[in-house]
Structures are given as structure tokens and as C-alpha cells.
C-alpha distance (Angstrom), angle and dihedral (degrees) to the residues before:
residue distance angle dihedral
M1 . . .
T2 3.81 . .
R3 3.80 92.5 .
R4 3.79 92.7 48.2
L5 3.80 91.4 47.2
T6 3.80 91.7 49.4
A7 3.80 91.5 49.4
L8 3.81 91.7 48.9
V9 3.80 92.1 48.9
A10 3.82 91.0 47.8
V11 3.81 92.7 51.8
A12 3.80 92.1 43.6
L13 3.79 91.1 50.3
G14 3.80 90.8 49.9
L15 3.80 91.4 51.0
V16 3.80 91.9 48.5
V17 3.80 89.9 51.3
V18 3.82 91.5 51.4
L19 3.81 91.8 49.1
L20 3.80 93.0 47.8
L21 3.79 92.1 47.6
A22 3.80 92.2 47.4
R23 3.79 92.2 50.8
G24 3.79 100.6 33.8
H25 3.80 96.4 48.3
R26 3.80 91.2 60.8
D27 3.81 82.1 82.9
V28 3.82 93.9 49.3
G29 3.79 112.6 94.0
Y30 3.78 123.3 -127.2
V31 3.80 112.9 -94.1
R32 3.80 125.5 -145.6
D33 3.81 95.4 -98.3
E34 3.78 91.5 51.7
G35 3.79 92.5 54.5
I36 3.80 89.2 59.1
Y37 3.80 93.2 42.3
F38 3.83 92.5 49.8
H39 3.80 89.1 54.9
A40 3.81 92.1 47.0
S41 3.81 92.8 45.4
R42 3.79 92.2 57.8
A43 3.79 91.4 50.7
Y44 3.81 92.8 47.8
A45 3.80 93.3 46.5
D46 3.82 92.3 49.2
W47 3.80 88.7 55.3
A48 3.82 92.5 47.1
V49 3.80 93.3 48.4
R50 3.81 91.3 49.8
G51 3.79 87.4 50.6
L52 3.80 92.1 51.9
R53 3.79 90.2 52.6
S54 3.79 94.1 43.9
P55 3.83 115.3 13.2
S56 3.80 91.6 -161.5
A57 3.83 88.2 68.1
L58 3.81 88.8 68.7
F59 3.79 89.0 69.7
D60 3.79 97.1 48.1
R61 3.80 97.5 116.2
A62 3.79 97.1 -162.5
A63 3.82 94.5 48.6
R64 3.80 92.2 44.6
D65 3.78 92.9 50.3
R66 3.80 91.9 48.0
A67 3.79 90.1 53.1
F68 3.81 97.7 45.6
A69 3.79 98.0 37.4
V70 3.81 85.8 84.9
N71 3.81 106.6 94.6
H72 3.80 91.5 -14.9
E73 3.82 90.7 159.4
H74 3.81 88.8 81.7
P75 3.83 129.6 54.9
A76 3.77 113.9 -92.5
L77 3.80 106.5 -135.1
M78 3.82 102.3 94.8
K79 3.80 92.5 41.4
L80 3.80 91.2 48.7
A81 3.81 90.1 48.6
G82 3.82 90.7 48.2
G83 3.79 92.4 50.0
L84 3.81 93.1 49.2
S85 3.81 90.0 46.5
A86 3.80 88.4 55.5
R87 3.81 89.8 50.6
L88 3.79 87.0 56.6
F89 3.80 105.7 38.1
S90 3.83 112.7 15.6
A91 3.77 120.0 119.3
P92 3.82 116.6 -133.5
G93 3.78 119.0 -95.7
P94 3.81 122.5 -114.2
E95 3.80 120.6 -66.6
G96 3.76 119.6 -108.1
Q97 3.81 96.8 52.5
P98 3.80 125.2 104.9
A99 3.80 111.3 -93.7
E100 3.80 93.1 -111.5
A101 3.83 90.9 52.0
R102 3.81 98.6 53.3
A103 3.78 131.3 68.8
Q104 3.79 113.9 -93.9
A105 3.79 117.7 -122.3
G106 3.79 115.2 -111.4
L107 3.79 127.8 -141.7
L108 3.82 89.3 -97.1
P109 3.83 103.4 26.7
L110 3.79 100.5 -157.6
V111 3.82 109.1 134.5
P112 3.83 139.8 21.3
E113 3.78 114.9 -77.6
G114 3.82 94.2 -107.9
A115 3.81 91.2 50.7
A116 3.80 90.0 50.1
M117 3.80 91.0 51.9
R118 3.79 90.6 49.6
L119 3.80 92.2 53.3
P120 3.86 99.6 84.9
A121 3.82 91.3 55.4
Q122 3.80 89.7 47.4
L123 3.81 90.8 51.2
L124 3.80 89.7 52.5
A125 3.80 89.6 50.4
G126 3.79 88.1 54.3
L127 3.81 89.7 49.5
G128 3.80 89.0 52.4
V129 3.79 90.0 54.7
V130 3.82 90.7 51.0
L131 3.81 92.7 48.9
L132 3.80 93.0 47.7
A133 3.78 91.7 48.0
L134 3.81 92.3 51.4
A135 3.81 93.4 43.9
G136 3.79 90.6 46.5
A137 3.79 91.9 49.9
A138 3.81 89.8 55.2
L139 3.81 88.7 62.6
A140 3.80 89.1 69.8
R141 3.80 91.8 68.4
P142 3.80 107.7 122.7
R143 3.80 94.6 -129.6
G144 3.78 138.4 46.8
H145 3.80 114.3 -82.0
V146 3.78 120.6 -115.4
L147 3.80 121.4 -163.0
G148 3.77 111.1 -102.6
D149 3.82 94.5 18.1
T150 3.81 107.3 118.1
S151 3.81 97.4 157.3
P152 3.81 117.2 127.9
P153 3.81 120.4 -107.9
P154 3.79 114.1 -80.8
P155 3.80 111.9 -92.6
D156 3.80 93.8 -141.6
L157 3.80 101.3 66.5
S158 3.75 115.1 173.6
P159 3.84 114.7 -97.4
G160 3.77 92.6 -109.2
T161 3.80 95.3 52.4
W162 3.80 111.7 113.6
T163 3.81 118.5 -150.9
I164 3.78 134.2 -168.4
H165 3.79 123.1 -151.1
P166 3.83 111.1 -103.4
L167 3.81 91.5 -130.4
V168 3.81 90.5 68.7
P169 3.83 97.8 64.2
A170 3.81 89.2 32.9
L171 3.79 92.7 59.8
L172 3.79 92.6 40.1
A173 3.81 94.0 53.5
A174 3.81 94.9 44.0
L175 3.80 97.2 44.3
W176 3.81 93.7 40.1
F177 3.80 85.8 65.1
I178 3.79 107.4 35.2
G179 3.81 94.2 34.0
L180 3.81 94.5 66.7
P181 3.83 112.0 104.2
H182 3.80 95.3 -131.2
V183 3.81 93.0 45.7
W184 3.80 91.1 48.2
F185 3.80 91.7 49.3
H186 3.81 94.4 50.5
A187 3.82 93.2 39.8
G188 3.79 91.5 69.4
L189 3.81 98.7 47.1
H190 3.78 129.2 96.8
C191 3.80 88.8 -113.5
F192 3.81 139.1 106.0
D193 3.79 107.4 -117.1
V194 3.81 103.3 88.6
P195 3.84 92.7 33.9
V196 3.81 91.7 56.4
A197 3.82 90.3 46.2
V198 3.80 90.3 53.6
L199 3.80 93.7 45.8
T200 3.80 90.8 47.7
L201 3.80 87.6 55.8
A202 3.81 90.3 47.5
V203 3.82 91.8 51.3
V204 3.81 91.9 49.3
L205 3.81 92.8 48.9
C206 3.81 89.7 47.8
Y207 3.82 89.8 49.5
R208 3.82 90.6 55.2
R209 3.80 89.7 56.3
A210 3.81 92.5 41.6
L211 3.81 91.1 60.4
A212 3.78 87.2 70.6
S213 3.81 104.5 24.1
W214 3.80 132.9 54.3
R215 3.81 91.3 -154.5
W216 3.80 92.0 61.7
S217 3.79 89.1 44.8
L218 3.80 90.4 60.1
L219 3.81 89.2 52.1
L220 3.80 93.8 46.3
G221 3.81 97.5 71.0
P222 3.82 97.7 51.1
L223 3.82 90.6 42.4
L224 3.80 90.3 54.7
G225 3.81 88.2 48.8
V226 3.81 89.9 54.4
A227 3.81 90.4 50.2
I228 3.83 91.9 50.7
S229 3.81 88.6 47.9
V230 3.80 88.1 60.8
K231 3.81 99.8 49.2
H232 3.78 140.1 -19.8
N233 3.85 93.0 -112.9
A234 3.81 86.6 84.8
L235 3.81 90.9 66.5
F236 3.80 87.5 79.3
V237 3.82 92.8 54.9
P238 3.85 99.4 84.0
V239 3.81 90.4 46.6
L240 3.80 92.0 54.5
L241 3.80 91.2 44.0
G242 3.80 88.3 52.5
V243 3.81 90.6 53.6
H244 3.80 89.9 50.3
Y245 3.80 92.5 48.4
L246 3.80 93.9 50.0
A247 3.81 90.4 46.9
S248 3.81 89.9 51.6
L249 3.79 90.7 51.9
A250 3.80 91.3 48.4
L251 3.81 92.6 48.9
A252 3.82 90.4 51.8
R253 3.84 87.2 70.9
R254 3.77 93.5 -149.2
R255 3.79 136.0 98.7
P256 3.84 110.7 -84.5
S257 3.78 116.3 -117.1
R258 3.80 122.0 -123.1
G259 3.79 91.5 -100.6
Q260 3.78 91.3 56.6
W261 3.82 95.7 58.6
L262 3.82 95.9 67.9
P263 3.82 105.4 15.8
L264 3.77 126.8 -170.7
P265 3.84 96.2 -115.5
F266 3.81 91.5 62.6
L267 3.78 93.6 41.0
S268 3.79 87.6 53.0
M269 3.81 91.5 52.9
A270 3.80 92.3 46.0
L271 3.81 96.5 46.4
L272 3.81 105.5 30.2
A273 3.82 104.3 34.3
P274 3.86 97.3 63.5
P275 3.84 96.2 53.0
T276 3.81 89.0 45.8
V277 3.81 90.3 54.6
L278 3.80 90.7 46.5
A279 3.81 92.2 50.0
L280 3.82 93.0 49.2
W281 3.82 96.1 45.3
P282 3.82 108.6 58.6
W283 3.82 91.7 -178.9
L284 3.82 86.6 74.2
W285 3.80 95.4 53.0
R286 3.79 90.1 90.0
D287 3.83 114.9 55.6
P288 3.84 94.5 -13.0
L289 3.81 96.5 -178.9
V290 3.79 93.6 48.7
R291 3.78 93.2 46.8
L292 3.78 93.0 45.4
G293 3.79 87.4 53.8
E294 3.81 90.1 52.5
Y295 3.80 89.4 48.7
F296 3.80 93.9 54.1
E297 3.79 91.7 42.8
F298 3.81 91.0 53.4
H299 3.79 91.9 54.6
R300 3.78 93.3 42.1
L301 3.80 89.4 56.9
H302 3.82 95.7 34.9
A303 3.80 115.5 161.3
Y304 3.79 118.0 -103.2
Y305 3.79 118.2 -121.0
N306 3.76 128.0 -150.0
T307 3.80 112.2 -98.6
E308 3.78 128.4 -179.7
Y309 3.78 112.8 -144.7
L310 3.80 121.3 172.4
H311 3.82 93.1 -20.4
I312 3.82 94.2 -49.4
N313 3.80 122.5 108.8
Y314 3.80 114.3 -139.7
N315 3.78 121.2 -164.6
Q316 3.80 99.4 150.9
P317 3.80 131.0 51.4
P318 2.88 140.0 -56.8
L319 3.77 113.3 50.6
P320 3.82 114.5 -162.9
W321 3.81 109.6 -85.8
S322 3.81 88.5 -123.8
Y323 3.82 93.5 63.6
P324 3.85 100.5 98.0
F325 3.80 92.8 40.4
V326 3.81 95.2 50.1
L327 3.81 91.5 44.0
T328 3.81 89.9 50.8
W329 3.81 90.4 50.8
A330 3.81 89.7 47.2
T331 3.82 95.5 50.0
V332 3.83 104.3 34.9
P333 3.83 116.4 67.9
T334 3.79 108.9 -108.8
A335 3.81 98.1 -121.3
L336 3.81 91.3 54.5
L337 3.79 91.9 45.8
L338 3.81 93.4 49.2
L339 3.79 90.5 47.3
A340 3.81 90.5 52.0
G341 3.80 91.8 49.0
L342 3.79 91.5 48.9
G343 3.80 90.0 47.9
L344 3.81 91.7 54.4
V345 3.81 91.3 51.2
L346 3.81 94.1 47.0
A347 3.79 94.7 43.7
V348 3.81 95.7 46.9
R349 3.81 90.5 47.0
K350 3.80 89.2 51.6
D351 3.81 91.2 49.1
L352 3.78 93.3 49.7
S353 3.80 91.7 52.1
A354 3.83 97.8 41.8
K355 3.80 115.6 104.0
P356 3.79 126.6 -163.5
P357 3.79 114.8 -111.2
A358 3.78 116.5 -95.8
D359 3.81 93.0 -118.9
L360 3.81 97.7 58.1
P361 3.82 115.5 168.7
A362 3.78 117.0 -114.9
N363 3.80 107.9 -76.0
T364 3.78 110.3 -133.3
F365 3.78 140.2 -174.7
A366 3.82 89.5 -99.0
A367 3.83 97.4 43.6
P368 3.81 105.9 26.3
L369 3.81 99.1 168.6
R370 3.80 103.8 27.2
G371 3.79 108.9 150.2
H372 3.81 94.1 17.1
P373 3.82 121.7 119.9
A374 3.80 110.1 -90.4
R375 3.85 95.0 -120.9
D376 3.79 90.3 -151.2
G377 3.79 92.8 160.4
L378 3.79 90.7 63.8
L379 3.79 90.0 50.0
W380 3.80 92.4 50.8
A381 3.79 92.0 46.5
L382 3.81 93.7 49.1
F383 3.79 95.6 46.9
G384 3.79 95.8 34.4
L385 3.81 97.1 51.2
F386 3.81 105.1 28.8
P387 3.85 96.4 73.1
L388 3.81 91.7 52.9
L389 3.80 92.9 45.1
L390 3.80 90.4 48.7
I391 3.81 93.5 53.0
S392 3.80 90.1 47.1
L393 3.83 91.7 62.5
P394 3.81 111.4 107.8
S395 3.81 93.2 -131.1
I396 3.82 95.1 57.7
P397 3.83 113.4 104.3
I398 3.81 121.1 -117.4
F399 3.78 101.6 -105.7
G400 3.77 101.3 166.3
G401 3.78 134.6 -82.3
T402 3.78 138.5 -43.9
K403 3.81 95.2 -33.8
H404 3.79 91.0 85.2
W405 3.78 94.9 66.3
L406 3.80 99.1 36.0
T407 3.81 86.7 113.2
A408 3.82 86.8 75.8
Y409 3.79 95.5 58.4
P410 3.84 101.9 74.4
F411 3.80 89.2 56.6
L412 3.79 93.1 45.7
A413 3.81 86.6 51.0
L414 3.80 91.3 55.1
A415 3.80 90.5 46.7
A416 3.81 89.4 52.7
A417 3.81 90.9 50.8
F418 3.81 90.1 49.5
A419 3.81 91.2 51.4
Y420 3.80 91.3 49.8
V421 3.81 92.3 51.2
T422 3.81 92.6 44.6
L423 3.80 94.1 49.6
W424 3.78 93.5 50.5
R425 3.78 92.0 45.5
G426 3.78 87.9 55.3
L427 3.80 91.3 50.9
A428 3.83 93.1 41.6
P429 3.84 96.9 -169.8
T430 3.77 117.1 -155.3
G431 3.78 136.3 -154.9
R432 3.79 114.4 9.3
L433 3.80 90.0 -14.1
R434 3.79 89.4 72.2
H435 3.82 86.8 80.7
L436 3.81 92.4 60.3
P437 3.85 95.5 95.9
A438 3.80 90.7 60.4
A439 3.80 94.4 38.1
L440 3.80 94.5 51.7
L441 3.80 95.7 43.0
P442 3.85 93.4 88.9
L443 3.81 89.7 58.3
L444 3.80 88.4 63.3
L445 3.79 96.3 44.0
V446 3.82 103.2 38.2
P447 3.85 96.7 77.1
A448 3.82 91.9 55.8
L449 3.80 95.1 40.7
W450 3.80 92.7 46.6
S451 3.81 91.6 48.3
T452 3.79 90.3 50.5
A453 3.80 94.3 48.5
H454 3.81 92.9 42.5
G455 3.81 94.2 47.7
H456 3.81 96.2 46.1
P457 3.02 125.7 148.6
H458 3.81 89.6 18.2
G459 3.80 97.6 50.3
L460 3.78 92.7 144.4
S461 3.82 88.3 66.2
Q462 3.81 94.1 47.8
Y463 3.80 122.5 100.1
A464 3.79 137.2 -172.5
P465 3.82 120.5 -77.1
L466 3.81 93.9 -112.3
A467 3.81 89.1 54.8
G468 3.80 88.0 53.2
G469 3.79 98.1 -107.4
A470 3.78 118.9 -102.1
R471 3.80 92.9 -28.8
G472 3.80 93.9 50.2
A473 3.80 91.5 47.6
A474 3.81 90.2 52.6
D475 3.82 89.4 52.0
L476 3.81 89.5 49.4
G477 3.79 91.5 50.8
L478 3.81 99.4 -115.2
L479 3.79 130.1 150.9
R480 3.83 115.4 -74.9
G481 3.77 98.2 -164.7
F482 3.76 139.4 -62.5
W483 3.78 147.7 -130.6
G484 3.76 103.5 27.2
G485 3.79 102.8 -69.1
A486 3.82 98.9 134.0
V487 3.81 96.6 70.5
A488 3.81 106.0 92.9
P489 3.85 94.6 90.7
L490 3.82 89.4 57.3
L491 3.80 97.3 54.3
D492 3.82 94.3 92.7
D493 3.80 93.4 48.4
M494 3.80 91.0 46.1
S495 3.80 89.4 57.0
R496 3.82 88.3 64.7
R497 3.82 93.8 51.8
P498 3.79 123.6 88.3
G499 3.78 114.1 -113.8
P500 2.90 158.8 -90.0
L501 3.82 102.5 71.9
Y502 3.80 130.8 -152.0
L503 3.83 103.0 -131.6
H504 3.82 97.6 -163.6
D505 3.84 105.1 -178.1
L506 3.80 96.1 -4.5
H507 3.80 105.6 109.4
E508 3.79 115.7 -126.8
L509 3.82 90.4 -128.4
A510 3.81 89.7 56.3
R511 3.82 89.3 50.2
L512 3.79 89.9 50.6
Q513 3.81 89.8 52.4
Y514 3.81 90.8 55.9
E515 3.80 87.5 48.2
R516 3.81 93.6 49.8
E517 3.80 89.0 55.8
G518 3.81 95.5 44.9
R519 3.80 93.8 -112.4
W520 3.82 97.7 112.3
P521 3.82 117.1 85.5
P522 3.83 108.0 -97.6
G523 3.77 114.6 -105.5
L524 3.81 94.5 9.4
A525 3.79 102.6 128.7
G526 3.77 127.4 -178.3
A527 3.80 118.6 -107.8
P528 3.82 142.0 167.1
L529 3.79 114.6 -84.8
S530 3.80 91.6 -107.3
R531 3.84 90.0 66.7
A532 3.81 99.3 31.1
R533 3.81 124.3 114.9
A534 3.80 91.6 -170.3
G535 3.76 132.3 21.2
L536 3.80 143.6 -163.7
L537 3.78 126.0 -137.1
F538 3.81 124.2 -167.2
H539 3.78 107.1 -158.1
E540 3.79 115.2 -122.7
R541 3.77 131.1 134.5
H542 3.80 93.6 -109.2
M543 3.82 89.6 51.9
L544 3.83 95.2 67.2
S545 3.79 92.4 103.2
N546 3.82 90.0 52.5
E547 3.80 89.4 52.4
V548 3.81 91.4 52.7
D549 3.81 89.7 49.1
L550 3.82 89.3 53.6
W551 3.81 91.3 50.2
N552 3.79 91.2 51.2
H553 3.80 94.4 44.5
F554 3.81 96.4 48.6
G555 3.80 96.8 32.1
T556 3.80 94.3 -126.2
T557 3.78 140.5 86.8
A558 3.81 92.5 -154.1
P559 3.81 118.4 91.4
V560 3.79 119.1 -144.8
D561 3.81 92.7 -134.4
V562 3.79 136.1 10.3
V563 3.80 133.4 -164.8
T564 3.81 109.2 -143.9
L565 3.77 141.2 176.3
D566 3.80 112.7 -155.0
D567 3.83 88.7 -17.7
V568 3.80 91.9 -54.3
P569 3.84 108.3 128.3
L570 3.79 113.8 -125.9
T571 3.81 103.3 166.3
S572 3.81 131.0 9.4
L573 3.79 131.0 -164.4
Y574 3.80 117.1 -147.9
A575 3.78 128.5 -168.5
G576 3.79 134.6 172.4
G577 3.79 124.0 -95.5
N578 3.82 96.8 30.8
């Protein structure tokens, strides 16, 4: 009953998250990356639909290359999924536009085209919530977990054994992750950052099962291939899993068997992940080695972006090593962060002291660690700390903000749930006090959930309460946002301004997406500042010169409209004669 209830609550919570993301992100503007991905998604989906109608078209090299040349420096899977989602669910654009300039109606025209393209990422975010809830619930088991042991807890617990309801760590793990403002913001976009975090979690959970089951091993390789087909972060996953596996063998304090030297889980990743990536990335079908080389070279020489950090603008390497750690402190509520840190310490200490039972089953090629302790703390520590340590290296390009280490957060969420369970087990309250873990859980989650709700739809500009929220982050000199997302509230006012409009940091492809859906003011074209009669400004430290140019061009320092979060300006609209 408890397992079924937990599973139902996990699935229900995931569905609620998807529905809230799908509805709430209608108010979130399109960011620069999305403008490019929308364009690519249409090209990819056109190719796929032609292939469904005539399979021979899939092997037309010239047509395939034309379709996937758009944004070919990233894997194709999420863009292909977004394009096909639009073919299913997008509502038609407004009449009166040329056919190529308006959104195409889907088979079930339910939502705007951009919302339809965002849906696959939102579904993956919901899946992440389900996985975290189920993994968190498993932490409530009243005994240490052994790989391969799927038996339920014994019904005849001793009278002194204290238990915690599985829903408590389930809700803590799931909401720790999705309840963070920056996670929530990115979870609803047609981008890769939350999807790759969810698929990294899925691969790690599959790996745990694969250490004791050949069936899960066969799934592990293709699942890793899917994760790599979403974003290159997943390339680090097999390396970290290898470190965990070797550490588990070392902690066993016994000579490894032959089957443990080259186990099936790693053979599956080595043999089945590459063809999965190749199948899901049609750009590689022609000259795969050459194009893979171009892909790695692009990311090795990735452009540096401007980033404000503690009142200093960085546009060249290196960033201070403290950047990802300070940004994590500033965006994750302190209680949740401390709980995650404590959970890592407690779990790793438990792993280092755990010893395999003396009567271990024979460890084979197909089940190399069956009967061994799970060593989950080492997994959480590796995957929870590595992304932050990687970004802290001086040679790593400045890509943006917190989105580039979101892959750490699911594992920090599980560590926090483990700490919560462990602390209450140590206290072992009795009588009515046994309900305290559930009763006090909202106190941990409310700061994050309130910050997310309060900052919406500008979650990228929201910060943790101890950092002072958006206003405190502005005082500290931290990033307010990037790439033109905070513009949707100005669309009505812009419709009353004479064109053309200086777009500043709003990408032209994002503007065209608004136009395709009928949301952009008719006749309001983008133009250089020298010809503009109105202009946008997205407030960042490196944009001060653009602000001065706007003042000089329009003869005023006073914008006609401003988008703010807690009185912190995010986007301003300027026009002449005001």
C-alpha cells in the first residue's frame, strides 16, 4: 500500500509540474537560445515528416544536411522533439501573414507554437520529479540498501525501530530540485539544461540497478546515448561512473573476480551508447568522425560571454574559481543547501565504513556488484560536486549562469533527503512527535517555493532569501538575466509605440517567433539604433554603454516603461519625446 501510494503521488506530482510549467511559461519570454532552437526545430521536423511520408527521403544526403546544418554544433534530439511536438500541438499563427512567416497548425492545435516546442523539455522535467520522488522514498527503508536486494522491508520490525513515511523524503527530494527559481525557469524552456540533468539522474539510477542485473545493463548503454544526444554534459557520466565503480571495488577489500574487471554495464555504455547517439543525430550520418571533431573543436573554443560577478564584468578567462560556489549559495535557499552538504558528509562516511557481507554471492560479468553496499553517498558526491568543480577551472569558458551546473542539483536533492531521514532517525521521536518530520518539512521548502512563485516569470533574476532576493543580488553585483527573456510584459506598450524598434539583446529569431504566433505588435520591425524610434534595454553591467547610447539617441534618461522584479530594473523601453 505504501509503495503504491508513493508511486501514485510521485506520478501525480510530476504531472502537476508539467501542467504548471506548460501554463506558467506562457508568461516567460523567449530567450536568445530558444530563438535559434525554434528555427532549427522547424527544419528538423520538416525533414522528419518528409521521411515519415517517404522513408527514402531520410537518406537524401543533401536534404538532410540542409535541414541539420542549422545549429549543428549541438545534438539534435531536443530540437527534433520540439519540432515534432509543434507539428502535433501548435495553434496556427494569425491570418494575413505569408505562410512561411506564420506558425503552422498542428494535428491537435492546442497551444502556441513556442509553447508546443517547449513541451518535451517540460515533460522531462516532470519525469525528473517522478524519479527524484521515487529515489527519495527509497531512503526511508529501515535498513541499509544492498545492490540487487529488492525485497520489501520486513513486516516485523523490532519495537524500538523508528520509521519515517516514504512520502517525506520523496517530497523533499523532488521539491528541493524543481522548487528552485533557476531550475523552474530553465525547466520550462526549449533548451537542454534541465533535460540533461534529468537524463543524467536517469542514467545514474539505471547504473545502480545494472550493477546487479544484466537487464538494466542492456538499457544503460542506449539511455546514456539518449543523454549525450541531449547535451554534451553527459559525456562526463561514464567517467564518473567508472570512478564510482573502482571505488566500490576498492572498498570491498577483496580481490576482484574476473567478471568484475570488464563488467557488462560498462561494455553496454561503450558499445551501445555511440550507435544510439549516431542514430539520434542525423547530422553525423555523413562523415561522422570529421563532424564529431568539428563538434568538439567548437566547444573547446567556445565563445566567452559577459558575466557580472560581484560588481566586476568578466568577458575573458578566467572567472574566479569561487563563481559556481557563490552563485549556488546565492540561488539555493540556505537551509536546503546546508542539508545537502550534511547529507553528502553523512552518506560518504556511511559508504566508507560499510563492509560487504561475508557470504557475498558470486560476482559475475552480468552482475558485478550484486550483494555489495550501494555506495550511494559516493555517487551523490561525485555527481553533485563535479559540475561545480568543473566550472571553477580557469580554462572553462564563461557560458552563462547557474544553468551549466544544474546537473548537480538532483544529487544534492537526494543528499538533502538522506540527511533529513538520518537526522530524524537519530532523534527517533515518539508519540505525537513522530509526525514532526512531515510537519516541519514545509519550513524547509517554503523559502524556495515562495521565491519561485514570487520571481515568476523572471526566475533567472531571482535569488535566495539569504542573498536578499533580486534586490540583494543587484546590491551584490550579480547577474540579473540574459538574452532578452524579460520582454513579454512590454509587448502591449510596444504596440503603442511608432516603429522601428531597437532590439538590443533580443535576438531577431526570438522576435520572429513572437511574430509567427501573433504576439508581436504588427508592423514593428527591428532596426539599428540610428533608425529606431523606440528601443529596448536589458540591464546588465556590460550594457552601460548601450544605455548611454539610448539616452543620447532619444534625448532622455527616462524610459517610458520598465519591467522590474522587487524594484530591480530588468528591461526598459525608451522612446523619443519623453
